[in-house]
C-alpha positions as CSV (number, residue, x, y, z in Angstrom):
1,M,-49.0,-69.5,-133.5
2,T,-52.4,-70.6,-134.7
3,Q,-52.9,-74.3,-134.4
4,R,-53.9,-76.2,-137.5
5,I,-57.0,-78.3,-137.3
6,P,-56.8,-81.2,-139.8
7,N,-59.3,-81.1,-142.6
8,L,-58.6,-84.4,-144.3
9,F,-59.3,-87.8,-142.7
10,L,-58.6,-91.2,-144.1
11,V,-60.8,-93.3,-141.9
12,G,-60.4,-96.8,-143.1
13,A,-61.0,-99.5,-143.8
14,M,-58.4,-101.5,-141.8
15,R,-56.4,-103.9,-144.0
16,S,-57.6,-102.1,-147.2
17,G,-54.4,-100.3,-148.3
18,T,-54.6,-97.2,-146.1
19,T,-50.9,-97.1,-145.4
20,S,-50.1,-96.9,-149.1
21,L,-52.7,-94.3,-149.7
22,H,-51.5,-92.3,-146.7
23,E,-48.0,-92.3,-148.2
24,A,-49.3,-91.3,-151.6
25,L,-51.2,-88.3,-150.1
26,A,-48.2,-87.3,-148.1
27,S,-46.2,-87.0,-151.4
28,H,-48.5,-84.3,-152.7
29,R,-47.2,-80.7,-152.4
30,S,-50.7,-79.4,-151.3
31,I,-51.3,-82.1,-148.7
32,F,-49.7,-82.5,-145.4
33,M,-50.2,-85.9,-143.7
34,S,-49.1,-86.5,-140.1
35,D,-46.0,-88.5,-139.7
36,V,-47.8,-90.7,-137.2
37,K,-50.4,-93.0,-138.8
38,E,-53.2,-94.1,-136.6
39,P,-53.3,-91.3,-134.0
40,A,-57.0,-92.2,-133.4
41,H,-57.5,-88.9,-131.5
42,F,-61.2,-88.8,-132.0
43,T,-61.8,-92.1,-130.4
44,D,-63.0,-92.4,-126.8
45,P,-60.0,-93.4,-124.5
46,A,-62.4,-95.3,-122.3
47,E,-63.4,-97.5,-125.2
48,L,-59.8,-98.1,-126.2
49,A,-59.0,-99.2,-122.7
50,T,-61.5,-102.0,-122.8
51,D,-59.6,-103.9,-125.6
52,S,-55.9,-104.7,-125.9
53,R,-56.2,-104.5,-129.7
54,F,-56.6,-100.7,-129.4
55,A,-53.8,-100.1,-126.8
56,S,-51.4,-98.6,-129.4
57,A,-53.8,-95.7,-130.1
58,A,-54.1,-94.5,-126.6
59,G,-51.3,-91.9,-126.8
60,F,-53.3,-89.3,-128.8
61,A,-56.8,-90.2,-127.9
62,G,-58.4,-87.3,-126.0
63,D,-55.2,-85.3,-125.8
64,R,-56.0,-82.4,-128.2
65,A,-52.7,-80.4,-127.6
66,K,-50.5,-83.4,-128.3
67,Y,-52.6,-84.3,-131.4
68,L,-52.4,-80.8,-132.9
69,E,-48.6,-80.9,-132.6
70,L,-48.8,-83.5,-135.4
71,F,-49.8,-80.7,-137.8
72,A,-47.4,-78.0,-136.6
73,S,-45.4,-78.2,-139.8
74,A,-48.4,-78.2,-142.1
75,G,-47.8,-74.6,-143.0
76,D,-50.1,-73.3,-145.8
77,A,-50.8,-76.7,-147.2
78,Q,-54.4,-76.8,-148.6
79,Y,-55.0,-80.0,-146.5
80,A,-53.7,-81.2,-143.2
81,G,-54.6,-84.8,-142.8
82,E,-54.3,-88.0,-140.8
83,S,-55.2,-91.7,-141.2
84,S,-56.9,-93.7,-138.5
85,T,-58.7,-96.9,-139.2
86,H,-60.0,-97.0,-135.7
87,Y,-62.5,-94.4,-137.0
88,T,-64.5,-97.1,-138.7
89,K,-64.7,-99.8,-136.1
90,A,-68.2,-99.4,-134.7
91,P,-69.8,-100.7,-132.6
92,R,-66.5,-101.3,-130.6
93,I,-65.5,-97.7,-131.1
94,N,-68.4,-95.1,-131.3
95,G,-69.0,-91.4,-131.8
96,V,-66.0,-90.7,-134.0
97,A,-67.9,-89.0,-136.9
98,E,-69.6,-86.7,-134.4
99,R,-66.3,-85.6,-132.8
100,V,-64.6,-85.1,-136.2
101,F,-67.5,-83.1,-137.4
102,E,-67.5,-80.9,-134.3
103,A,-63.8,-80.2,-134.7
104,S,-63.7,-79.8,-138.5
105,P,-67.1,-79.6,-140.2
106,G,-65.7,-78.8,-143.6
107,A,-63.3,-81.7,-143.7
108,R,-63.0,-84.2,-146.5
109,I,-63.4,-87.9,-145.5
110,L,-61.7,-90.7,-147.4
111,Y,-62.8,-94.3,-147.1
112,L,-60.8,-97.0,-148.9
113,V,-62.4,-100.4,-148.9
114,R,-61.8,-103.8,-150.5
115,D,-63.5,-107.1,-151.2
116,P,-65.0,-107.8,-147.7
117,I,-63.9,-111.4,-147.7
118,E,-60.3,-110.5,-148.4
119,R,-60.4,-107.7,-145.9
120,T,-61.7,-110.0,-143.1
121,L,-59.1,-112.7,-143.8
122,S,-56.3,-110.1,-143.9
123,H,-57.6,-108.6,-140.6
124,Y,-57.5,-112.1,-139.0
125,R,-54.0,-112.8,-140.2
126,F,-52.8,-109.5,-138.9
127,A,-54.4,-110.1,-135.5
128,V,-52.7,-113.5,-135.3
129,R,-49.4,-112.0,-136.2
130,M,-49.8,-109.3,-133.5
131,K,-50.8,-112.0,-131.0
132,Y,-54.2,-110.4,-130.4
133,E,-55.9,-113.4,-131.9
134,R,-55.4,-117.0,-130.8
135,R,-58.6,-118.6,-132.2
136,T,-58.8,-120.5,-135.4
137,I,-60.3,-118.6,-138.3
138,R,-63.5,-120.7,-138.0
139,E,-63.8,-119.7,-134.3
140,A,-62.7,-116.1,-134.9
141,V,-65.2,-115.2,-137.6
142,R,-68.0,-115.9,-135.1
143,D,-66.8,-112.7,-133.3
144,P,-69.0,-109.9,-134.8
145,F,-66.1,-107.5,-134.7
146,Y,-64.5,-108.9,-137.9
147,S,-67.7,-108.7,-139.9
148,A,-68.6,-105.3,-138.4
149,V,-65.4,-103.7,-139.8
150,S,-66.3,-105.2,-143.2
151,D,-69.9,-103.8,-142.9
152,Y,-69.0,-100.7,-144.9
153,A,-72.5,-99.3,-145.0
154,M,-72.8,-99.3,-141.2
155,Q,-69.4,-97.8,-140.8
156,L,-70.0,-95.0,-143.3
157,E,-73.5,-94.1,-142.1
158,P,-72.6,-91.7,-139.3
159,Y,-70.2,-89.9,-141.7
160,L,-72.9,-89.6,-144.4
161,D,-75.3,-88.2,-141.7
162,R,-72.8,-85.5,-140.6
163,F,-70.8,-84.6,-143.7
164,G,-73.0,-85.6,-146.6
165,R,-72.0,-87.5,-149.7
166,D,-70.3,-84.5,-151.3
167,Q,-67.5,-84.5,-148.6
168,I,-66.8,-88.2,-148.7
169,W,-64.6,-90.1,-151.2
170,I,-65.0,-93.8,-151.4
171,G,-62.4,-95.9,-153.3
172,T,-61.4,-99.5,-153.5
173,L,-58.1,-101.3,-153.1
174,E,-58.9,-103.2,-156.3
175,E,-59.2,-100.2,-158.5
176,M,-56.2,-98.5,-156.8
177,S,-54.1,-101.6,-157.4
178,A,-55.3,-101.9,-161.0
179,D,-54.8,-98.3,-162.0
180,A,-53.2,-96.2,-159.4
181,E,-52.3,-93.3,-161.6
182,S,-55.9,-92.8,-162.8
183,T,-57.4,-93.4,-159.3
184,L,-55.1,-91.0,-157.5
185,G,-55.5,-88.4,-160.2
186,D,-59.2,-88.6,-159.8
187,L,-58.9,-88.3,-156.0
188,Y,-56.6,-85.3,-156.3
189,T,-59.1,-83.7,-158.7
190,W,-61.9,-84.3,-156.3
191,L,-59.8,-82.7,-153.5
192,G,-59.3,-79.7,-155.7
193,V,-55.5,-80.0,-155.9
194,D,-53.2,-80.4,-158.8
195,P,-53.7,-84.0,-160.1
196,D,-50.0,-84.0,-161.1
197,G,-48.8,-82.6,-157.8
198,G,-48.0,-85.8,-156.1
199,D,-46.6,-89.3,-156.6
200,L,-49.1,-91.2,-158.7
201,A,-47.4,-94.6,-157.9
202,Y,-49.4,-96.6,-155.4
203,R,-47.0,-98.9,-153.5
204,Q,-49.0,-101.6,-151.9
205,R,-47.7,-102.2,-148.3
206,N,-49.8,-104.3,-146.1
207,A,-53.1,-105.3,-147.6
208,V,-51.8,-108.3,-149.5
209,S,-54.2,-110.6,-151.3
210,S,-55.4,-113.8,-149.6
211,D,-55.5,-117.4,-150.8
212,L,-59.3,-117.7,-150.8
213,V,-59.3,-121.4,-151.7
214,R,-57.1,-122.3,-148.7
215,A,-58.6,-119.9,-146.1
216,R,-62.3,-119.5,-147.0
217,G,-64.8,-120.9,-144.5
218,P,-68.6,-120.9,-144.5
219,E,-68.9,-118.6,-141.5
220,L,-66.6,-116.0,-143.3
221,L,-68.7,-116.1,-146.4
222,H,-71.8,-115.6,-144.5
223,R,-70.6,-112.9,-142.1
224,A,-68.5,-110.8,-144.5
225,G,-69.4,-111.4,-148.1
226,R,-73.1,-111.8,-147.7
227,S,-73.7,-109.2,-145.0
228,D,-76.7,-106.9,-145.6
229,G,-74.4,-104.0,-144.9
230,Y,-72.0,-104.8,-147.6
231,Q,-74.8,-105.4,-150.1
232,R,-76.4,-102.0,-149.3
233,L,-73.1,-100.1,-149.8
234,A,-72.3,-102.2,-152.9
235,R,-75.5,-101.2,-154.5
236,A,-75.1,-97.6,-153.6
237,V,-71.5,-96.7,-154.2
238,L,-69.1,-99.5,-155.1
239,P,-68.0,-99.7,-158.8
240,A,-69.8,-102.4,-160.8
241,G,-66.5,-104.2,-161.4
242,V,-65.9,-104.7,-157.7
243,R,-69.5,-105.9,-157.2
244,R,-69.0,-108.5,-160.0
245,T,-65.7,-109.7,-158.4
246,V,-67.4,-110.2,-155.1
247,R,-70.3,-111.9,-156.7
248,R,-68.0,-114.3,-158.5
249,V,-66.3,-115.2,-155.2
250,L,-69.6,-115.8,-153.5
251,N,-70.9,-118.0,-156.3
C-alpha cells in the first residue's frame, strides 16, 4: 500500500486556537487530520531532548514509518493533515520548514495567530499549569522563548522562503471567534474544497482570553506587543481590525 505523505500542516501558533481549528478541519469530508495532535515529526529529536517542555513530542520526531501510520486511513481525501505548534518555535526548534518542504513541497501551510500579548500570557499560564514554569510572569517574560513564539514574522519567514505566500494561509483567533462560519468558509474555499463540506462551528477549546488588567506587565508589553517582528507581520498580513485591537491595548 502506498504511504500517504501529508499535504496540510497547521503549524501554530501555540495557544492561538489550533486545537479548535484542527477539529474543524477534521470534520470536513475532503480533509483527513491525524488523530494525534502535535506529532511534531519534522522537528529535530536532538533539539527536543534539550528541553523538558518538548518531551511529549519525542515519540514521532524522526520516526518516519511511525509518523506515516497516522495517515494510513486518509484514503482518497484531498488533504491529509496534521497540527504541530512546535513547528513555529524557532530558535529553540529549527529547520522545520526545510524538512516539511523536502517531504511535501506542494503542501498548504496554515498559521493561526492571536493578539501577541494574549498569546504570551496564555502560554505562560499553560506552562505553569503543566509545571514547566515556576517563575513569576515578570521573571518569565525575560526568557526570549515566550516573545519568540509571538514573533510571528520570524516564525513565518522560513515557510515563506520555501513555500511562497500562495501556499500559506494566515488567520487570527480573533476573527475565527467573531465569525467562524465566514472564516472557515473562506479557508475551505482557499483550500479548494467544498465550503459547506465541514462543520462551520468553531468550538474554542484552550486559547481562552486573558485578564490583561490583572496580568499585564511592562516586560510583556515590550517583548510581545511591541516586538519588531510582530509589527512587520502586522503591517504585511494581519487584518486591520486586529492591528487596531493590539494598538488599543498597547496605548
